[in-house]
PyMOL Python script that loads the backbone (N, CA, C, O; Angstrom):
from pymol import cmd

cmd.read_pdbstr("""\
ATOM      1  N   MET A   1       1.065  -1.465  -0.239  1.00  0.00           N
ATOM      2  CA  MET A   1       0.016   0.140   0.065  1.00  0.00           C
ATOM      3  C   MET A   1       0.948   1.451   0.267  1.00  0.00           C
ATOM      4  O   MET A   1       1.539   1.806   1.286  1.00  0.00           O
ATOM      5  N   LYS A   2       0.905   2.036  -0.954  1.00  0.00           N
ATOM      6  CA  LYS A   2       1.405   3.615  -1.304  1.00  0.00           C
ATOM      7  C   LYS A   2       0.412   4.461  -0.551  1.00  0.00           C
ATOM      8  O   LYS A   2      -0.781   4.395  -0.847  1.00  0.00           O
ATOM      9  N   ILE A   3       0.843   5.248   0.405  1.00  0.00           N
ATOM     10  CA  ILE A   3       0.256   6.337   1.142  1.00  0.00           C
ATOM     11  C   ILE A   3       0.860   7.761   0.900  1.00  0.00           C
ATOM     12  O   ILE A   3       1.977   8.108   1.283  1.00  0.00           O
ATOM     13  N   GLN A   4      -0.106   8.602   0.152  1.00  0.00           N
ATOM     14  CA  GLN A   4       0.897   9.956   0.045  1.00  0.00           C
ATOM     15  C   GLN A   4      -0.318  10.998   0.433  1.00  0.00           C
ATOM     16  O   GLN A   4      -1.543  10.886   0.386  1.00  0.00           O
ATOM     17  N   VAL A   5       0.432  11.902   0.775  1.00  0.00           N
ATOM     18  CA  VAL A   5      -0.261  13.208   1.426  1.00  0.00           C
ATOM     19  C   VAL A   5       0.280  14.340   0.356  1.00  0.00           C
ATOM     20  O   VAL A   5       1.467  14.302   0.032  1.00  0.00           O
ATOM     21  N   LEU A   6      -0.562  15.313  -0.173  1.00  0.00           N
ATOM     22  CA  LEU A   6       0.110  15.917  -1.317  1.00  0.00           C
ATOM     23  C   LEU A   6      -0.390  17.543  -0.997  1.00  0.00           C
ATOM     24  O   LEU A   6      -1.598  17.711  -1.163  1.00  0.00           O
ATOM     25  N   GLY A   7       0.206  18.469  -0.664  1.00  0.00           N
ATOM     26  CA  GLY A   7      -0.040  19.746  -0.724  1.00  0.00           C
ATOM     27  C   GLY A   7       0.829  20.716  -0.658  1.00  0.00           C
ATOM     28  O   GLY A   7       1.969  20.252  -0.618  1.00  0.00           O
ATOM     29  N   SER A   8       0.795  22.195  -0.620  1.00  0.00           N
ATOM     30  CA  SER A   8       1.346  23.161  -0.699  1.00  0.00           C
ATOM     31  C   SER A   8       2.524  23.372   0.363  1.00  0.00           C
ATOM     32  O   SER A   8       3.355  24.275   0.274  1.00  0.00           O
ATOM     33  N   GLY A   9       2.488  22.564   1.222  1.00  0.00           N
ATOM     34  CA  GLY A   9       3.595  22.822   2.440  1.00  0.00           C
ATOM     35  C   GLY A   9       2.998  23.602   3.555  1.00  0.00           C
ATOM     36  O   GLY A   9       3.602  23.852   4.597  1.00  0.00           O
ATOM     37  N   CYS A  10       1.445  24.077   3.211  1.00  0.00           N
ATOM     38  CA  CYS A  10       0.787  25.124   4.147  1.00  0.00           C
ATOM     39  C   CYS A  10       0.689  24.231   5.633  1.00  0.00           C
ATOM     40  O   CYS A  10       1.159  23.103   5.783  1.00  0.00           O
ATOM     41  N   PRO A  11       0.132  24.840   6.437  1.00  0.00           N
ATOM     42  CA  PRO A  11      -0.346  24.228   8.174  1.00  0.00           C
ATOM     43  C   PRO A  11      -1.030  23.468   7.882  1.00  0.00           C
ATOM     44  O   PRO A  11      -0.822  22.361   8.380  1.00  0.00           O
ATOM     45  N   THR A  12      -2.238  23.614   6.910  1.00  0.00           N
ATOM     46  CA  THR A  12      -3.291  22.503   7.019  1.00  0.00           C
ATOM     47  C   THR A  12      -2.961  21.190   6.183  1.00  0.00           C
ATOM     48  O   THR A  12      -3.420  20.065   6.383  1.00  0.00           O
ATOM     49  N   CYS A  13      -2.229  21.513   5.387  1.00  0.00           N
ATOM     50  CA  CYS A  13      -1.592  20.374   4.434  1.00  0.00           C
ATOM     51  C   CYS A  13      -0.614  19.552   5.422  1.00  0.00           C
ATOM     52  O   CYS A  13      -0.821  18.341   5.338  1.00  0.00           O
ATOM     53  N   LYS A  14       0.402  19.908   6.338  1.00  0.00           N
ATOM     54  CA  LYS A  14       1.159  19.558   7.016  1.00  0.00           C
ATOM     55  C   LYS A  14       0.342  18.843   8.225  1.00  0.00           C
ATOM     56  O   LYS A  14       0.781  17.754   8.596  1.00  0.00           O
ATOM     57  N   LYS A  15      -0.871  19.395   8.904  1.00  0.00           N
ATOM     58  CA  LYS A  15      -1.796  18.560   9.640  1.00  0.00           C
ATOM     59  C   LYS A  15      -1.876  17.235   9.067  1.00  0.00           C
ATOM     60  O   LYS A  15      -1.462  16.227   9.640  1.00  0.00           O
ATOM     61  N   LEU A  16      -2.404  17.258   7.950  1.00  0.00           N
ATOM     62  CA  LEU A  16      -3.075  16.178   7.418  1.00  0.00           C
ATOM     63  C   LEU A  16      -1.939  14.925   7.176  1.00  0.00           C
ATOM     64  O   LEU A  16      -2.234  13.735   7.289  1.00  0.00           O
ATOM     65  N   PHE A  17      -0.747  15.370   6.862  1.00  0.00           N
ATOM     66  CA  PHE A  17       0.216  14.578   7.043  1.00  0.00           C
ATOM     67  C   PHE A  17       0.476  13.710   8.577  1.00  0.00           C
ATOM     68  O   PHE A  17       0.729  12.524   8.785  1.00  0.00           O
ATOM     69  N   GLU A  18       0.299  14.809   9.457  1.00  0.00           N
ATOM     70  CA  GLU A  18       0.667  13.971  10.752  1.00  0.00           C
ATOM     71  C   GLU A  18      -0.374  13.284  11.259  1.00  0.00           C
ATOM     72  O   GLU A  18      -0.304  12.251  11.924  1.00  0.00           O
ATOM     73  N   LEU A  19      -1.467  13.948  10.893  1.00  0.00           N
ATOM     74  CA  LEU A  19      -2.702  12.878  11.286  1.00  0.00           C
ATOM     75  C   LEU A  19      -2.559  11.874  10.331  1.00  0.00           C
ATOM     76  O   LEU A  19      -3.434  11.027  10.513  1.00  0.00           O
ATOM     77  N   THR A  20      -1.861  11.613   9.428  1.00  0.00           N
ATOM     78  CA  THR A  20      -2.359  10.255   8.641  1.00  0.00           C
ATOM     79  C   THR A  20      -1.493   9.278   9.160  1.00  0.00           C
ATOM     80  O   THR A  20      -1.775   8.088   9.300  1.00  0.00           O
ATOM     81  N   LYS A  21      -0.081  10.000   9.530  1.00  0.00           N
ATOM     82  CA  LYS A  21       1.343   9.318  10.063  1.00  0.00           C
ATOM     83  C   LYS A  21       0.589   8.743  11.245  1.00  0.00           C
ATOM     84  O   LYS A  21       0.707   7.521  11.334  1.00  0.00           O
ATOM     85  N   LYS A  22      -0.107   9.283  12.113  1.00  0.00           N
ATOM     86  CA  LYS A  22      -0.558   9.091  13.694  1.00  0.00           C
ATOM     87  C   LYS A  22      -1.784   7.671  13.041  1.00  0.00           C
ATOM     88  O   LYS A  22      -1.728   6.516  13.463  1.00  0.00           O
ATOM     89  N   ALA A  23      -2.556   8.047  12.221  1.00  0.00           N
ATOM     90  CA  ALA A  23      -3.570   6.955  11.902  1.00  0.00           C
ATOM     91  C   ALA A  23      -2.550   5.680  11.327  1.00  0.00           C
ATOM     92  O   ALA A  23      -2.935   4.592  11.754  1.00  0.00           O
ATOM     93  N   VAL A  24      -1.803   5.630  10.786  1.00  0.00           N
ATOM     94  CA  VAL A  24      -0.924   4.390  10.085  1.00  0.00           C
ATOM     95  C   VAL A  24      -0.376   3.751  10.933  1.00  0.00           C
ATOM     96  O   VAL A  24      -0.305   2.522  10.901  1.00  0.00           O
ATOM     97  N   LYS A  25       0.226   4.656  12.062  1.00  0.00           N
ATOM     98  CA  LYS A  25       0.927   4.073  13.527  1.00  0.00           C
ATOM     99  C   LYS A  25      -0.251   3.197  14.206  1.00  0.00           C
ATOM    100  O   LYS A  25      -0.101   2.026  14.554  1.00  0.00           O
ATOM    101  N   GLU A  26      -1.511   3.982  14.350  1.00  0.00           N
ATOM    102  CA  GLU A  26      -2.433   3.059  15.155  1.00  0.00           C
ATOM    103  C   GLU A  26      -3.251   2.280  14.596  1.00  0.00           C
ATOM    104  O   GLU A  26      -4.223   1.788  15.170  1.00  0.00           O
ATOM    105  N   LEU A  27      -2.981   2.115  13.574  1.00  0.00           N
ATOM    106  CA  LEU A  27      -3.380   1.085  12.712  1.00  0.00           C
ATOM    107  C   LEU A  27      -2.449  -0.274  12.409  1.00  0.00           C
ATOM    108  O   LEU A  27      -2.695  -1.316  11.800  1.00  0.00           O
ATOM    109  N   ASN A  28      -1.394   0.166  13.038  1.00  0.00           N
ATOM    110  CA  ASN A  28      -0.222  -0.923  13.411  1.00  0.00           C
ATOM    111  C   ASN A  28       0.410  -1.544  11.891  1.00  0.00           C
ATOM    112  O   ASN A  28       0.899  -2.673  11.856  1.00  0.00           O
ATOM    113  N   LEU A  29       0.328  -0.566  10.516  1.00  0.00           N
ATOM    114  CA  LEU A  29       0.821  -0.739   9.480  1.00  0.00           C
ATOM    115  C   LEU A  29       2.517  -0.647   9.088  1.00  0.00           C
ATOM    116  O   LEU A  29       3.275   0.038   9.774  1.00  0.00           O
ATOM    117  N   LYS A  30       2.816  -1.142   8.336  1.00  0.00           N
ATOM    118  CA  LYS A  30       4.420  -0.948   8.322  1.00  0.00           C
ATOM    119  C   LYS A  30       4.295  -0.059   6.684  1.00  0.00           C
ATOM    120  O   LYS A  30       4.778  -0.568   5.672  1.00  0.00           O
ATOM    121  N   THR A  31       3.797   0.888   6.665  1.00  0.00           N
ATOM    122  CA  THR A  31       3.761   1.656   5.587  1.00  0.00           C
ATOM    123  C   THR A  31       4.079   3.195   5.716  1.00  0.00           C
ATOM    124  O   THR A  31       3.516   4.020   6.435  1.00  0.00           O
ATOM    125  N   GLU A  32       4.938   3.340   4.994  1.00  0.00           N
ATOM    126  CA  GLU A  32       5.433   5.029   4.874  1.00  0.00           C
ATOM    127  C   GLU A  32       4.513   6.195   4.463  1.00  0.00           C
ATOM    128  O   GLU A  32       4.100   6.316   3.310  1.00  0.00           O
ATOM    129  N   VAL A  33       4.280   6.856   5.239  1.00  0.00           N
ATOM    130  CA  VAL A  33       3.550   7.971   4.737  1.00  0.00           C
ATOM    131  C   VAL A  33       4.156   8.947   3.850  1.00  0.00           C
ATOM    132  O   VAL A  33       4.553   9.931   4.474  1.00  0.00           O
ATOM    133  N   GLU A  34       4.342   8.994   2.695  1.00  0.00           N
ATOM    134  CA  GLU A  34       5.129  10.273   1.958  1.00  0.00           C
ATOM    135  C   GLU A  34       4.163  11.444   1.654  1.00  0.00           C
ATOM    136  O   GLU A  34       3.000  11.329   1.267  1.00  0.00           O
ATOM    137  N   TYR A  35       4.854  12.617   1.902  1.00  0.00           N
ATOM    138  CA  TYR A  35       4.252  14.104   2.019  1.00  0.00           C
ATOM    139  C   TYR A  35       5.189  14.624   0.655  1.00  0.00           C
ATOM    140  O   TYR A  35       6.418  14.591   0.588  1.00  0.00           O
ATOM    141  N   ILE A  36       4.194  15.133  -0.451  1.00  0.00           N
ATOM    142  CA  ILE A  36       4.756  15.658  -1.330  1.00  0.00           C
ATOM    143  C   ILE A  36       3.874  17.272  -1.600  1.00  0.00           C
ATOM    144  O   ILE A  36       2.685  17.586  -1.552  1.00  0.00           O
ATOM    145  N   THR A  37       4.833  17.843  -1.821  1.00  0.00           N
ATOM    146  CA  THR A  37       4.462  19.087  -2.125  1.00  0.00           C
ATOM    147  C   THR A  37       4.825  19.883  -3.363  1.00  0.00           C
ATOM    148  O   THR A  37       4.955  21.101  -3.486  1.00  0.00           O
ATOM    149  N   ASP A  38       4.975  18.773  -4.378  1.00  0.00           N
ATOM    150  CA  ASP A  38       4.958  19.219  -5.832  1.00  0.00           C
ATOM    151  C   ASP A  38       3.724  19.533  -6.313  1.00  0.00           C
ATOM    152  O   ASP A  38       2.893  18.631  -6.415  1.00  0.00           O
ATOM    153  N   ILE A  39       3.398  20.880  -6.692  1.00  0.00           N
ATOM    154  CA  ILE A  39       2.091  21.079  -7.229  1.00  0.00           C
ATOM    155  C   ILE A  39       1.494  20.802  -8.594  1.00  0.00           C
ATOM    156  O   ILE A  39       0.385  21.096  -9.040  1.00  0.00           O
ATOM    157  N   GLN A  40       2.819  19.969  -9.306  1.00  0.00           N
ATOM    158  CA  GLN A  40       2.483  19.389 -10.824  1.00  0.00           C
ATOM    159  C   GLN A  40       1.840  18.132 -10.084  1.00  0.00           C
ATOM    160  O   GLN A  40       0.668  17.831 -10.309  1.00  0.00           O
ATOM    161  N   LYS A  41       2.414  17.602  -9.439  1.00  0.00           N
ATOM    162  CA  LYS A  41       1.954  15.883  -8.798  1.00  0.00           C
ATOM    163  C   LYS A  41       0.523  16.180  -8.516  1.00  0.00           C
ATOM    164  O   LYS A  41      -0.277  15.404  -9.039  1.00  0.00           O
ATOM    165  N   ILE A  42      -0.008  17.250  -7.720  1.00  0.00           N
ATOM    166  CA  ILE A  42      -1.289  17.604  -7.727  1.00  0.00           C
ATOM    167  C   ILE A  42      -1.997  17.479  -8.844  1.00  0.00           C
ATOM    168  O   ILE A  42      -2.912  16.716  -9.150  1.00  0.00           O
ATOM    169  N   VAL A  43      -1.364  18.465  -9.499  1.00  0.00           N
ATOM    170  CA  VAL A  43      -2.468  18.579 -10.920  1.00  0.00           C
ATOM    171  C   VAL A  43      -2.603  17.089 -11.557  1.00  0.00           C
ATOM    172  O   VAL A  43      -3.693  16.586 -11.829  1.00  0.00           O
ATOM    173  N   GLU A  44      -1.482  16.517 -11.738  1.00  0.00           N
ATOM    174  CA  GLU A  44      -1.287  15.354 -12.587  1.00  0.00           C
ATOM    175  C   GLU A  44      -2.483  14.305 -12.146  1.00  0.00           C
ATOM    176  O   GLU A  44      -2.978  13.571 -13.001  1.00  0.00           O
ATOM    177  N   MET A  45      -2.963  14.264 -10.658  1.00  0.00           N
ATOM    178  CA  MET A  45      -4.054  13.657 -10.305  1.00  0.00           C
ATOM    179  C   MET A  45      -5.130  14.069 -10.524  1.00  0.00           C
ATOM    180  O   MET A  45      -6.091  13.354 -10.242  1.00  0.00           O
ATOM    181  N   GLY A  46      -5.305  15.203 -11.031  1.00  0.00           N
ATOM    182  CA  GLY A  46      -6.812  15.710 -11.210  1.00  0.00           C
ATOM    183  C   GLY A  46      -7.342  16.198 -10.399  1.00  0.00           C
ATOM    184  O   GLY A  46      -8.547  16.181 -10.650  1.00  0.00           O
ATOM    185  N   VAL A  47      -7.065  16.811  -9.213  1.00  0.00           N
ATOM    186  CA  VAL A  47      -7.451  17.359  -8.575  1.00  0.00           C
ATOM    187  C   VAL A  47      -7.038  18.922  -8.125  1.00  0.00           C
ATOM    188  O   VAL A  47      -5.853  19.255  -8.087  1.00  0.00           O
ATOM    189  N   MET A  48      -7.997  19.743  -7.827  1.00  0.00           N
ATOM    190  CA  MET A  48      -7.673  21.236  -7.866  1.00  0.00           C
ATOM    191  C   MET A  48      -7.528  21.878  -6.754  1.00  0.00           C
ATOM    192  O   MET A  48      -7.092  23.029  -6.726  1.00  0.00           O
ATOM    193  N   SER A  49      -7.946  21.079  -5.486  1.00  0.00           N
ATOM    194  CA  SER A  49      -7.960  21.665  -3.919  1.00  0.00           C
ATOM    195  C   SER A  49      -6.694  20.571  -3.427  1.00  0.00           C
ATOM    196  O   SER A  49      -6.411  19.495  -3.955  1.00  0.00           O
ATOM    197  N   SER A  50      -6.089  21.182  -2.321  1.00  0.00           N
ATOM    198  CA  SER A  50      -5.413  20.440  -1.229  1.00  0.00           C
ATOM    199  C   SER A  50      -5.985  20.887  -0.040  1.00  0.00           C
ATOM    200  O   SER A  50      -6.770  21.832   0.024  1.00  0.00           O
ATOM    201  N   PRO A  51      -5.504  20.050   1.137  1.00  0.00           N
ATOM    202  CA  PRO A  51      -4.507  18.742   0.865  1.00  0.00           C
ATOM    203  C   PRO A  51      -5.060  17.393   0.216  1.00  0.00           C
ATOM    204  O   PRO A  51      -6.279  17.220   0.184  1.00  0.00           O
ATOM    205  N   VAL A  52      -4.397  16.662  -0.177  1.00  0.00           N
ATOM    206  CA  VAL A  52      -4.886  15.397  -0.763  1.00  0.00           C
ATOM    207  C   VAL A  52      -4.313  14.309  -0.144  1.00  0.00           C
ATOM    208  O   VAL A  52      -3.092  14.159  -0.093  1.00  0.00           O
ATOM    209  N   LEU A  53      -5.302  13.347   0.445  1.00  0.00           N
ATOM    210  CA  LEU A  53      -4.685  11.983   0.738  1.00  0.00           C
ATOM    211  C   LEU A  53      -5.199  11.015  -0.365  1.00  0.00           C
ATOM    212  O   LEU A  53      -6.298  10.769  -0.863  1.00  0.00           O
ATOM    213  N   ALA A  54      -3.576  10.452  -0.572  1.00  0.00           N
ATOM    214  CA  ALA A  54      -4.071   9.810  -1.963  1.00  0.00           C
ATOM    215  C   ALA A  54      -3.409   8.061  -1.560  1.00  0.00           C
ATOM    216  O   ALA A  54      -2.238   8.011  -1.182  1.00  0.00           O
ATOM    217  N   ILE A  55      -4.137   6.848  -1.657  1.00  0.00           N
ATOM    218  CA  ILE A  55      -3.727   5.832  -1.437  1.00  0.00           C
ATOM    219  C   ILE A  55      -3.763   5.009  -2.827  1.00  0.00           C
ATOM    220  O   ILE A  55      -4.795   4.870  -3.484  1.00  0.00           O
ATOM    221  N   ASN A  56      -2.338   4.413  -3.241  1.00  0.00           N
ATOM    222  CA  ASN A  56      -2.045   3.607  -4.258  1.00  0.00           C
ATOM    223  C   ASN A  56      -2.411   4.800  -5.535  1.00  0.00           C
ATOM    224  O   ASN A  56      -3.103   4.463  -6.495  1.00  0.00           O
ATOM    225  N   GLY A  57      -2.063   5.679  -5.452  1.00  0.00           N
ATOM    226  CA  GLY A  57      -2.015   6.692  -6.634  1.00  0.00           C
ATOM    227  C   GLY A  57      -3.563   7.470  -6.940  1.00  0.00           C
ATOM    228  O   GLY A  57      -3.852   8.233  -7.862  1.00  0.00           O
ATOM    229  N   LYS A  58      -4.220   7.087  -6.069  1.00  0.00           N
ATOM    230  CA  LYS A  58      -5.562   7.608  -6.348  1.00  0.00           C
ATOM    231  C   LYS A  58      -6.035   8.324  -4.930  1.00  0.00           C
ATOM    232  O   LYS A  58      -6.029   7.847  -3.795  1.00  0.00           O
ATOM    233  N   PRO A  59      -6.567  10.022  -5.524  1.00  0.00           N
ATOM    234  CA  PRO A  59      -6.784  10.602  -4.492  1.00  0.00           C
ATOM    235  C   PRO A  59      -8.269  10.105  -3.638  1.00  0.00           C
ATOM    236  O   PRO A  59      -9.298   9.797  -4.238  1.00  0.00           O
ATOM    237  N   ILE A  60      -8.143  10.104  -2.331  1.00  0.00           N
ATOM    238  CA  ILE A  60      -9.341   9.511  -1.412  1.00  0.00           C
ATOM    239  C   ILE A  60     -10.092  10.591  -0.856  1.00  0.00           C
ATOM    240  O   ILE A  60     -11.307  10.683  -1.028  1.00  0.00           O
ATOM    241  N   LEU A  61      -9.323  11.533  -0.102  1.00  0.00           N
ATOM    242  CA  LEU A  61      -9.606  13.086   0.412  1.00  0.00           C
ATOM    243  C   LEU A  61      -9.326  14.107   0.008  1.00  0.00           C
ATOM    244  O   LEU A  61      -8.168  14.447   0.252  1.00  0.00           O
ATOM    245  N   THR A  62     -10.036  14.913  -0.643  1.00  0.00           N
ATOM    246  CA  THR A  62      -9.268  15.984  -0.754  1.00  0.00           C
ATOM    247  C   THR A  62     -10.192  17.372  -0.416  1.00  0.00           C
ATOM    248  O   THR A  62     -11.414  17.525  -0.401  1.00  0.00           O
ATOM    249  N   GLY A  63      -8.995  18.382  -0.134  1.00  0.00           N
ATOM    250  CA  GLY A  63      -9.701  19.458   0.096  1.00  0.00           C
ATOM    251  C   GLY A  63      -9.799  20.131   1.696  1.00  0.00           C
ATOM    252  O   GLY A  63      -9.990  21.320   1.950  1.00  0.00           O
ATOM    253  N   PHE A  64      -9.647  19.228   2.495  1.00  0.00           N
ATOM    254  CA  PHE A  64     -10.011  19.546   3.873  1.00  0.00           C
ATOM    255  C   PHE A  64      -9.044  18.189   4.777  1.00  0.00           C
ATOM    256  O   PHE A  64      -8.554  17.130   4.388  1.00  0.00           O
ATOM    257  N   VAL A  65      -9.094  18.809   5.987  1.00  0.00           N
ATOM    258  CA  VAL A  65      -8.557  17.761   6.838  1.00  0.00           C
ATOM    259  C   VAL A  65      -9.664  17.122   7.840  1.00  0.00           C
ATOM    260  O   VAL A  65     -10.292  17.733   8.705  1.00  0.00           O
ATOM    261  N   PRO A  66      -9.754  15.670   7.495  1.00  0.00           N
ATOM    262  CA  PRO A  66     -10.996  14.926   8.012  1.00  0.00           C
ATOM    263  C   PRO A  66     -10.349  14.696   9.512  1.00  0.00           C
ATOM    264  O   PRO A  66      -9.183  15.054   9.682  1.00  0.00           O
ATOM    265  N   ASP A  67     -11.098  14.095  10.621  1.00  0.00           N
ATOM    266  CA  ASP A  67     -10.511  13.648  11.591  1.00  0.00           C
ATOM    267  C   ASP A  67      -9.717  12.526  11.734  1.00  0.00           C
ATOM    268  O   ASP A  67      -9.632  12.055  10.599  1.00  0.00           O
ATOM    269  N   ILE A  68      -9.025  11.767  12.581  1.00  0.00           N
ATOM    270  CA  ILE A  68      -8.130  10.802  11.943  1.00  0.00           C
ATOM    271  C   ILE A  68      -8.815   9.276  12.200  1.00  0.00           C
ATOM    272  O   ILE A  68      -8.227   8.199  12.093  1.00  0.00           O
ATOM    273  N   LYS A  69     -10.291   9.508  12.587  1.00  0.00           N
ATOM    274  CA  LYS A  69     -11.273   8.308  12.437  1.00  0.00           C
ATOM    275  C   LYS A  69     -11.536   8.403  10.915  1.00  0.00           C
ATOM    276  O   LYS A  69     -11.463   7.450  10.138  1.00  0.00           O
ATOM    277  N   LYS A  70     -11.744   9.243  10.701  1.00  0.00           N
ATOM    278  CA  LYS A  70     -12.182   9.253   8.838  1.00  0.00           C
ATOM    279  C   LYS A  70     -10.949   9.047   8.202  1.00  0.00           C
ATOM    280  O   LYS A  70     -11.102   8.625   7.055  1.00  0.00           O
ATOM    281  N   ILE A  71      -9.736   9.201   8.554  1.00  0.00           N
ATOM    282  CA  ILE A  71      -8.347   8.778   8.038  1.00  0.00           C
ATOM    283  C   ILE A  71      -8.341   7.278   7.959  1.00  0.00           C
ATOM    284  O   ILE A  71      -8.265   6.560   6.961  1.00  0.00           O
ATOM    285  N   LYS A  72      -8.439   6.952   9.269  1.00  0.00           N
ATOM    286  CA  LYS A  72      -8.400   5.306   9.387  1.00  0.00           C
ATOM    287  C   LYS A  72      -9.568   4.388   8.671  1.00  0.00           C
ATOM    288  O   LYS A  72      -9.424   3.201   8.378  1.00  0.00           O
ATOM    289  N   GLU A  73     -10.749   5.174   8.450  1.00  0.00           N
ATOM    290  CA  GLU A  73     -11.648   4.625   7.628  1.00  0.00           C
ATOM    291  C   GLU A  73     -11.577   4.375   6.244  1.00  0.00           C
ATOM    292  O   GLU A  73     -12.058   3.416   5.640  1.00  0.00           O
ATOM    293  N   ALA A  74     -10.776   5.557   5.688  1.00  0.00           N
ATOM    294  CA  ALA A  74     -10.558   5.320   4.304  1.00  0.00           C
ATOM    295  C   ALA A  74      -9.279   4.431   4.276  1.00  0.00           C
ATOM    296  O   ALA A  74      -9.342   3.595   3.374  1.00  0.00           O
ATOM    297  N   ILE A  75      -8.054   4.376   5.066  1.00  0.00           N
ATOM    298  CA  ILE A  75      -7.057   3.261   5.135  1.00  0.00           C
ATOM    299  C   ILE A  75      -7.549   2.153   4.876  1.00  0.00           C
ATOM    300  O   ILE A  75      -7.223   1.408   3.952  1.00  0.00           O
ATOM    301  N   LYS A  76      -8.559   1.943   5.872  1.00  0.00           N
ATOM    302  CA  LYS A  76      -8.875   0.260   6.274  1.00  0.00           C
ATOM    303  C   LYS A  76      -9.563  -0.323   4.839  1.00  0.00           C
ATOM    304  O   LYS A  76      -9.515  -1.530   4.601  1.00  0.00           O
ATOM    305  N   LYS A  77     -10.144   0.534   3.989  1.00  0.00           N
ATOM    306  CA  LYS A  77     -10.808   0.280   2.879  1.00  0.00           C
ATOM    307  C   LYS A  77      -9.603  -0.454   1.761  1.00  0.00           C
ATOM    308  O   LYS A  77      -9.892  -1.223   0.843  1.00  0.00           O
ATOM    309  N   PHE A  78      -8.744  -0.163   1.986  1.00  0.00           N
ATOM    310  CA  PHE A  78      -7.381  -0.716   1.186  1.00  0.00           C
ATOM    311  C   PHE A  78      -6.401  -1.774   1.980  1.00  0.00           C
ATOM    312  O   PHE A  78      -5.361  -2.204   1.481  1.00  0.00           O
ATOM    313  N   ILE A  79      -6.875  -2.126   3.263  1.00  0.00           N
ATOM    314  CA  ILE A  79      -6.223  -3.112   3.753  1.00  0.00           C
ATOM    315  C   ILE A  79      -6.612  -4.748   3.400  1.00  0.00           C
ATOM    316  O   ILE A  79      -5.952  -5.660   3.898  1.00  0.00           O
TER     317      ILE A  79
END
""", "prot")
cmd.dss("prot")
cmd.show_as("cartoon", "prot")
cmd.util.cbc("prot")
cmd.orient("prot")
């Protein structure tokens, strides 16, 4: 499983990254969470708002920072 957080580097994007890392740890997954600030990558994914939580290259959550419960639910769908 490949988990990525894409964003501009703003505090909101960083918060999603930190929450996602925490969710992965709490789910006992051995997956690294990658943080990408390259705007071109976000555009290539076809997403116009950030932050983006992507799993296996697909945008799952975009444009907001959900609570950790929602992040875990999104990740569990791919386990």
